N, CA, C and O of each residue as an XYZ file, in Angstrom:
292
protein
N       0.861     -1.170      0.002
C       0.004      0.020     -0.033
C       0.900      1.240     -0.013
O       1.754      1.390      0.860
N       0.697      2.085     -0.963
C       1.528      3.287     -1.094
C       0.714      4.473     -0.618
O      -0.420      4.677     -1.051
N       1.301      5.251      0.275
C       0.735      6.528      0.708
C       1.615      7.611     -0.012
O       2.774      7.817      0.349
N       1.074      8.236     -0.954
C       1.796      9.206     -1.779
C       2.566     10.250     -0.914
O       1.967     10.973     -0.118
N       3.875     10.303     -1.091
C       4.683     11.255     -0.432
C       5.149     10.779      0.960
O       6.040     11.378      1.563
N       4.532      9.695      1.454
C       4.920      9.209      2.768
C       5.850      7.998      2.672
O       6.893      7.949      3.323
N       5.462      7.040      1.866
C       6.331      5.814      1.730
C       6.507      5.514      0.261
O       6.888      4.393     -0.075
N       6.255      6.434     -0.621
C       6.437      6.296     -2.051
C       5.711      7.341     -2.818
O       5.206      8.311     -2.253
N       5.655      7.152     -4.091
C       4.975      8.089     -4.964
C       4.029      7.372     -5.851
O       4.355      6.305     -6.372
N       2.822      7.940     -6.051
C       1.855      7.409     -6.992
C       1.942      8.222     -8.278
O       1.898      9.452     -8.258
N       2.063      7.525     -9.372
C       2.106      8.172    -10.687
C       1.104      7.539    -11.623
O       0.798      6.356    -11.474
N       0.610      8.242    -12.530
C      -0.388      7.696    -13.466
C       0.259      6.467    -14.272
O       1.455      6.452    -14.561
N      -0.576      5.506    -14.588
C      -0.026      4.385    -15.335
C       0.480      4.873    -16.713
O       0.011      5.883    -17.239
N       1.416      4.153    -17.259
C       1.960      4.439    -18.581
C       2.507      5.834    -18.711
O       2.328      6.479    -19.744
N       3.162      6.305    -17.695
C       3.770      7.610    -17.743
C       5.231      7.612    -17.351
O       5.614      8.042    -16.262
N       6.056      7.101    -18.306
C       7.489      6.903    -17.991
C       8.223      8.164    -17.557
O       9.164      8.117    -16.764
N       7.769      9.295    -18.097
C       8.450     10.565    -17.673
C       8.234     10.838    -16.172
O       9.175     11.161    -15.447
N       6.969     10.702    -15.722
C       6.691     10.916    -14.309
C       7.393      9.903    -13.404
O       7.847     10.235    -12.310
N       7.471      8.651    -13.890
C       8.168      7.611    -13.098
C       9.619      7.974    -12.982
O      10.201      7.895    -11.899
N      10.218      8.374    -14.096
C      11.646      8.729    -14.096
C      11.841      9.945    -13.233
O      12.843     10.005    -12.520
N      10.938     10.938    -13.245
C      11.041     12.105    -12.387
C      11.079     11.703    -10.919
O      11.923     12.187    -10.165
N      10.193     10.842    -10.518
C      10.092     10.413     -9.127
C      11.321      9.571     -8.707
O      11.782      9.642     -7.567
N      11.824      8.785     -9.654
C      13.089      8.022     -9.357
C      14.238      8.975     -9.136
O      15.050      8.754     -8.237
N      14.336     10.032     -9.929
C      15.320     10.991     -9.797
C      15.256     11.743     -8.436
O      16.273     12.029     -7.805
N      14.006     12.043     -8.027
C      13.780     12.691     -6.722
C      14.386     11.776     -5.621
O      15.106     12.249     -4.742
N      14.082     10.466     -5.689
C      14.574      9.562     -4.683
C      16.073      9.394     -4.757
O      16.728      9.310     -3.718
N      16.655      9.340     -5.980
C      18.090      9.164     -6.105
C      18.852     10.406     -5.609
O      19.980     10.294     -5.129
N      18.238     11.566     -5.726
C      18.906     12.823     -5.368
C      18.676     13.207     -3.880
O      19.236     14.190     -3.396
N      17.864     12.432     -3.184
C      17.596     12.736     -1.784
C      17.665     11.487     -0.886
O      16.645     10.856     -0.611
N      18.857     11.149     -0.446
C      19.053      9.959      0.419
C      18.131     10.073      1.676
O      17.606      9.076      2.173
N      17.966     11.293      2.149
C      17.130     11.443      3.377
C      15.714     11.050      3.087
O      15.103     10.357      3.900
N      15.164     11.452      1.981
C      13.800     11.100      1.597
C      13.693      9.603      1.341
O      12.752      8.951      1.793
N      14.659      9.070      0.619
C      14.673      7.622      0.362
C      14.649      6.843      1.661
O      13.882      5.890      1.797
N      15.511      7.250      2.658
C      15.545      6.516      3.944
C      14.254      6.711      4.708
O      13.774      5.764      5.332
N      13.674      7.891      4.686
C      12.415      8.140      5.404
C      11.284      7.303      4.780
O      10.487      6.715      5.511
N      11.205      7.241      3.482
C      10.170      6.468      2.838
C      10.381      4.979      3.030
O       9.405      4.246      3.188
N      11.627      4.503      3.024
C      11.935      3.145      3.293
C      11.494      2.757      4.692
O      10.882      1.704      4.874
N      11.787      3.569      5.665
C      11.411      3.333      7.026
C       9.903      3.298      7.173
O       9.362      2.418      7.843
N       9.226      4.238      6.558
C       7.739      4.311      6.596
C       7.161      3.068      6.019
O       6.185      2.549      6.561
N       7.716      2.546      4.931
C       7.252      1.338      4.321
C       7.426      0.122      5.209
O       6.538     -0.722      5.327
N       8.567      0.057      5.816
C       8.820     -1.056      6.772
C       7.875     -1.011      7.931
O       7.375     -2.042      8.380
N       7.619      0.221      8.434
C       6.679      0.340      9.563
C       5.276     -0.110      9.196
O       4.584     -0.751      9.987
N       4.863      0.242      7.964
C       3.544     -0.157      7.491
C       3.452     -1.693      7.349
O       2.458     -2.327      7.702
N       4.507     -2.220      6.832
C       4.547     -3.726      6.681
C       4.358     -4.351      8.086
O       3.499     -5.215      8.257
N       5.139     -3.928      9.075
C       5.037     -4.544     10.396
C       3.634     -4.335     10.994
O       3.086     -5.211     11.664
N       3.081     -3.157     10.731
C       1.763     -2.865     11.332
C       0.593     -3.591     10.662
O      -0.422     -3.866     11.302
N       0.742     -3.900      9.366
C      -0.451     -4.364      8.632
C      -0.280     -5.687      7.899
O      -1.272     -6.351      7.598
N       0.933     -6.079      7.609
C       1.117     -7.202      6.678
C       2.090     -8.270      7.166
O       2.352     -9.218      6.426
N       2.629     -8.165      8.353
C       3.621     -9.165      8.858
C       2.922    -10.455      9.188
O       1.698    -10.506      9.313
N       3.700    -11.482      9.325
C       3.177    -12.767      9.785
C       2.577    -12.687     11.149
O       1.532    -13.283     11.410
N       3.208    -11.972     12.012
C       2.668    -11.756     13.363
C       1.346    -11.115     13.348
O       0.444    -11.534     14.073
N       1.186    -10.081     12.524
C      -0.067     -9.347     12.437
C      -1.210    -10.305     11.979
O      -2.281    -10.315     12.586
N      -0.980    -11.097     10.921
C      -2.003    -11.957     10.396
C      -2.299    -13.118     11.400
O      -3.447    -13.525     11.582
N      -1.240    -13.616     12.022
C      -1.452    -14.693     13.060
C      -2.352    -14.186     14.152
O      -3.258    -14.900     14.580
N      -2.131    -12.969     14.620
C      -2.953    -12.436     15.684
C      -4.423    -12.277     15.224
O      -5.354    -12.598     15.962
N      -4.599    -11.790     14.027
C      -5.940    -11.568     13.499
C      -6.650    -12.941     13.348
O      -7.826    -13.047     13.696
N      -5.965    -13.992     12.839
C      -6.550    -15.287     12.721
C      -6.922    -15.887     14.070
O      -7.990    -16.475     14.241
N      -6.009    -15.721     15.020
C      -6.310    -16.224     16.365
C      -7.555    -15.573     16.976
O      -8.373    -16.237     17.611
N      -7.676    -14.273     16.770
C      -8.845    -13.548     17.300
C     -10.141    -14.110     16.661
O     -11.149    -14.276     17.348
N     -10.104    -14.393     15.372
C     -11.269    -14.949     14.680
C     -11.604    -16.360     15.229
O     -12.753    -16.661     15.554
N     -10.552    -17.216     15.319
C     -10.758    -18.542     15.814
C     -11.241    -18.568     17.234
O     -12.137    -19.340     17.573
N     -10.671    -17.747     18.062
C     -11.077    -17.764     19.460
C     -12.488    -17.188     19.626
O     -13.258    -17.665     20.460
N     -12.819    -16.193     18.858
C     -14.149    -15.598     18.920
C     -15.179    -16.642     18.463
O     -16.259    -16.724     19.048
N     -14.865    -17.449     17.420
C     -15.762    -18.490     16.930
C     -15.901    -19.564     17.970
O     -16.999    -20.076     18.189
N     -14.800    -19.922     18.625
C     -14.871    -20.978     19.674
C     -15.719    -20.517     20.863
O     -16.479    -21.299     21.433
N     -15.577    -19.210     21.239
C     -16.364    -18.727     22.345
C     -17.864    -18.683     21.971
O     -18.724    -18.957     22.808
N     -18.155    -18.343     20.733
C     -19.555    -18.312     20.262
C     -20.160    -19.748     20.290
O     -21.310    -19.950     20.677
N     -19.361    -20.692     19.877
C     -19.842    -22.107     19.882
C     -20.073    -22.580     21.289
O     -21.107    -23.188     21.564
N     -19.121    -22.319     22.221
C     -19.328    -22.768     23.581
C     -20.517    -22.059     24.218
O     -21.225    -22.672     25.017
N     -20.760    -20.804     23.898
C     -21.938    -20.099     24.442
C     -23.219    -20.755     23.972
O     -24.156    -20.872     24.761
N     -23.308    -21.198     22.703
C     -24.481    -21.866     22.131
C     -24.721    -23.184     22.787
O     -25.872    -23.570     22.992
N     -23.663    -23.896     23.127
C     -23.761    -25.262     23.697
C     -24.190    -25.219     25.167
O     -24.734    -26.204     25.666
N     -23.964    -24.126     25.861
C     -24.319    -24.069     27.271
C     -25.700    -23.571     27.509
O     -26.131    -23.472     28.658
């Protein structure tokens, strides 16, 4: 997931000039490149990591188990 200007740039499809322009911005600004790289890594850990999905799946499974136990009692 790209948040324009935060962890990358969104450009219109089939626009090689704009893609090249944004690549040049990143190449000419190591600070911006590092900040966007860090923001991307943070987003990955918050939303897409194995730990994140495992936690979500466990919540669903445990909630389903609790609902089933409630119905049986």
